[in-house]
C-alpha positions as CSV (number, residue, x, y, z in Angstrom):
1,X,-12.6,2.3,9.0
2,X,-9.8,1.2,6.4
3,X,-7.3,-1.5,7.9
4,X,-3.4,-0.2,7.9
5,X,-1.3,-0.7,4.9
6,X,1.7,-2.9,5.5
7,X,3.8,-0.3,5.3
8,X,1.8,1.6,8.0
9,X,2.4,-1.4,10.4
10,X,6.0,-2.2,9.6
11,X,6.9,1.9,10.2
12,X,4.9,2.2,13.4
13,X,5.7,-0.7,14.7
14,X,9.9,-0.2,14.2
15,X,8.8,3.4,15.5
16,X,7.9,1.5,18.6
17,X,11.2,-0.6,19.2
18,X,13.5,2.1,18.6
19,X,12.2,5.0,20.1
20,X,11.6,2.4,23.6
21,X,15.1,1.4,23.5
22,X,16.6,4.9,22.8
23,X,14.4,6.7,25.3
24,X,15.0,3.9,27.9
25,X,18.8,4.3,27.8
26,X,18.3,7.9,27.2
27,X,16.7,8.5,30.2
28,X,18.0,5.7,31.9
29,X,14.0,4.6,33.5
30,X,14.6,1.8,36.0
31,X,11.4,2.6,37.8
32,X,8.4,1.2,37.0
33,X,6.6,4.3,36.9
34,X,9.7,5.8,34.0
35,X,9.3,2.5,32.2
36,X,5.3,2.7,31.9
37,X,5.9,6.3,31.0
38,X,8.2,5.7,28.2
39,X,5.8,2.4,26.5
40,X,3.4,5.1,26.8
41,X,5.3,7.6,25.3
42,X,6.6,4.9,22.1
43,X,3.4,3.7,21.4
44,X,2.0,7.5,20.6
45,X,5.0,8.1,18.5
46,X,4.8,5.0,16.9
47,X,1.0,5.5,16.4
48,X,1.7,9.0,15.0
49,X,4.2,7.8,12.6
50,X,2.0,4.9,11.2
51,X,-1.0,7.3,10.5
52,X,1.0,10.1,8.8
53,X,2.3,7.1,6.5
54,X,0.6,8.0,2.9
55,X,-1.2,5.2,1.8
56,X,-2.0,4.9,-2.3
57,X,-5.5,5.6,-2.7
58,X,-7.9,2.9,-4.4
59,X,-8.2,5.7,-7.3
60,X,-5.1,6.6,-7.8
61,X,-4.3,2.6,-8.0
62,X,-6.5,2.2,-10.4
63,X,-5.8,5.4,-12.2
64,X,-1.8,4.0,-12.6
65,X,-3.1,0.6,-13.9
66,X,-5.0,2.3,-16.5
67,X,-2.5,4.2,-17.4
68,X,-0.1,1.4,-18.1
69,X,-2.6,-0.5,-19.9
70,X,-3.3,1.5,-22.3
71,X,0.3,2.8,-22.7
72,X,1.3,-1.6,-23.3
73,X,-1.6,-1.2,-26.1
74,X,-0.5,1.9,-27.6
75,X,3.4,1.1,-27.6
76,X,4.6,-0.5,-30.7
77,X,7.8,-1.2,-29.1
78,X,6.8,-3.9,-27.6
79,X,6.2,-7.6,-29.0
80,X,2.6,-9.0,-30.1
81,X,2.5,-11.3,-27.2
82,X,3.1,-8.2,-24.4
83,X,0.3,-5.7,-26.0
84,X,-2.8,-5.8,-24.8
85,X,-5.5,-7.0,-27.5
86,X,-8.1,-4.0,-29.0
87,X,-11.1,-4.3,-27.2
88,X,-14.0,-6.0,-30.2
89,X,-17.5,-4.1,-30.6
90,X,-20.7,-5.6,-30.5
91,X,-20.8,-5.8,-33.7
92,X,-18.0,-8.4,-34.0
93,X,-19.7,-10.3,-32.0
94,X,-23.3,-10.5,-33.5
95,X,-24.2,-13.8,-35.2
96,X,-21.9,-15.7,-33.1
97,X,-22.4,-18.7,-30.8
98,X,-21.6,-18.4,-27.5
99,X,-20.5,-22.3,-27.2
100,X,-23.0,-22.6,-24.2
101,X,-25.1,-25.3,-24.1
């Protein structure tokens, strides 16, 4: 099971707190059973909100990172130091020493 993201935790927690206060004020619950029912309903609502917050998938994040790297390589308006250097082929490394001993 994947871990919840920070956004899921934040939205779920905020939903629990706000909905608990709102329902306690709205229903004027004073008995232990009423407060427990409001608490359970608020927790269920917070869980529902946290599960439905869209999580950014790793595949989408990888595609976005790859696209930005390629755009930085192709964009000639960027200064030379900000561009991604071109990959060197195996032919460039033939006959070179690695420097390790």
